[in-house]
N, C-alpha and C positions, 0 to 999 in steps of 0.2 A: 504493500499500500504506499502510496506517495505521501511523504511527511514533509510539510513545509515549516520552517523554523521562523520566529520573528526576525532573526538576524538576515535572513535571505531576502527580506523585503526592503532593505536599505536602498535609498535612491529617490529619483523623482518620479512621480505618477501623475497622470492626468485623468480626472474624473470625466467619463464621456457624457454623462447626462448634464453636466454644468460647465465643463471645460475648466473647472477649478484645478490648480496644480497643488500637489501634496508633496512635501519633502520629508522623507523618513530618515531619521538620523539615529545612530547608535548612542546609548547613554555614555556619559563621561565616566561613570563607575563601572568597570568591566564585570563587577559582581551583580549588577542589576540585570533582570531578565526581560525587561521591557524596552521598547523603543518609542521615541517621541515623533509625533507627526505634526508638522506645522502647515496649516492650509494657507496657500498664497503668500509665502513670506515676502516676495518682491513687493506686494501691495500693503505690507505692514499688517496683514490679517493674522492675528495671533490666536485664532482658534486652534486648540491643541488636543491631541488625542494620545493614547498609549496603545501600542500593539504588544499583546501579551499572549501567553499560552493559557487556554481555557480547559474545561473538562474534556476528557478522552483525547487530549493532544490537539483539540481545535484551536485555531488561531482567532483571536478576537480583537476587534477594534473598539476601544473604551473611550468615549468623550470625556475630556476634562472640562468641567463647567467653570468658566471665568465670567467676570462681569461683562465682557464684550461678546459673549456667545449668545446664540438665539435661543438655546435650551431645547432645540427640536431633535438633536441627534440622540440616538440610543445605542445601546450595546449591539454590535453586529458580529456575525460569524464570517469566516473567509471561506470561499469556494473557488476552486480553480476553473477556468474556462479554457478547455483544451482545443477549442476551435480556433483560437488566435494566440500566438506566442506572446507571452508577457502580459496576459490579461487575467485579472482576478475580480471576483464579485464579493462585495460585503453585503450580507442579507441580515436584516433585523426581524427577528421572530416577533418582536413587540409591535412593530408598525406594519410589517409585510412589505417594507420598501427595501430597494437595494441600490447600491452604488457600484458602478463598473469602473475599475481603475485599469488603465493601460500604461505599462512601463515605457518611460520616455527614452526609448533607444535611438541614439543619434549617430549613425555611421553613414559616411558619404563615400561614393565610389568604392564600395566594398560588397563583396559577395558574403551574405550572412548564412552561416551554418547553424541551424537549430539543433540543439542536442537534447535527446530524451533517453530515458532507460526503457529497457524491455527485458522480460524474464521468460524463459520457456524451460520447463523442467528445472534443472540445476544451473542452467547457463544464464549468465547476466550479460546482456549486450548493450553497447552504446550505439544509439541510432542517430544517424546524421541525415538531416533533410534540409531542402531549400525552404524559404519562407512560403513558397507556393504549396508546400506539402509533398513535393516530389522527393522520393527516396534517393539519397546519394550513396550511402553505404551502411553497413553494420559491422561492428567489430566486437568479438567476445572478449571481455575483460573481467577483472576481479573488482568488486565494488570498492575495495580499499586502495585501488590504484590511483596515485595522485595525478594531478592534471599534467604535469611535465611529462610523465611516462605514458600517459593516455594519448597525448598528441603524437608521440612516436608510432604508437600502435595504429593510429588513424591515417598515417601517411599513404599506405597502399590504396585505401578506399578513396582518398582525396586526390590521388594522382591527376586526374583530368582537370582539377581546379587549382593546381599548384602554382600556375602561372599568374593567378589572380590574387588580389588582396583579400584575405579572408577574415572574418570576424566570427567567433564562436560564441553562441549565446546559450545561456541556461534556460530551463523551461519558464523561469520567471522573467527573462529578458536581460539578465545580468550579462554584460560583455566580459568574457574571460580573457585575462592577460597573464603575464608572467608572474604578476603578484599573487596568482592563485596557484602556482606551481606545486605547492606542498599540500594543497587541500585535496582530500580524497573525492572520487567521483560521487560517492554516496552522499557527501555534503553538498557538492556542487549541484547535483541533480535533484536534491531535496528529497531523497528516498532512503528508507531503511531496508526495505524489501520491495523490489519492483515486481508487480504482478501483471500478467497479460490482460486481465480484466480491468475495467475502469474503477477508480477508487469509489468508496462509499459515498464520499461527500459530493461527487459528481452526480450520483444517482439521486441523492436527496435533493440537490439543487434543481434537477429536472422537474421535480414536483411543483416548483414555483414558477416555471416558465409557461 
């Protein structure tokens, strides 16, 4: 089952319903388990939220009510939208409303390679696709393989594209660089055990569509 952690949500996001921009930042104290979200920081909008782990490993968006908030936000649960890379949905069971966030990936003159996990029997595979969804290649790896070694294993499957400038993107839209070299694939892909079937949260989300 795919497992997303609060730390994997760091970066800038755009809410598709309102075009609001959200910046998710890590806490200054490494012992803290939540992230702070600031809505439209460029406009001086200080509506803030916390991203934290909830019951049964669910990720939740908790509004922090300050004097400049409208007070209309409620606790929301995160659901992944696998139809578009880097897209998540926050759903409030209290109001029945949702917010769609798209990761603000900015790469120009670059061929984007979307990475996803796949499991079949005891094998763990790293799947490489174009943003159109077309399959590029698959490579069998160990979940604990770090990003530096994984890139070496990907070379044969990527050979037709090696003349181009490539950008590798995690399931949440995070652009992977050499700064990620020591991170294991299980962390980068946001999964503990990848299964061929869709995660439970996706099946639950479909009930609200």
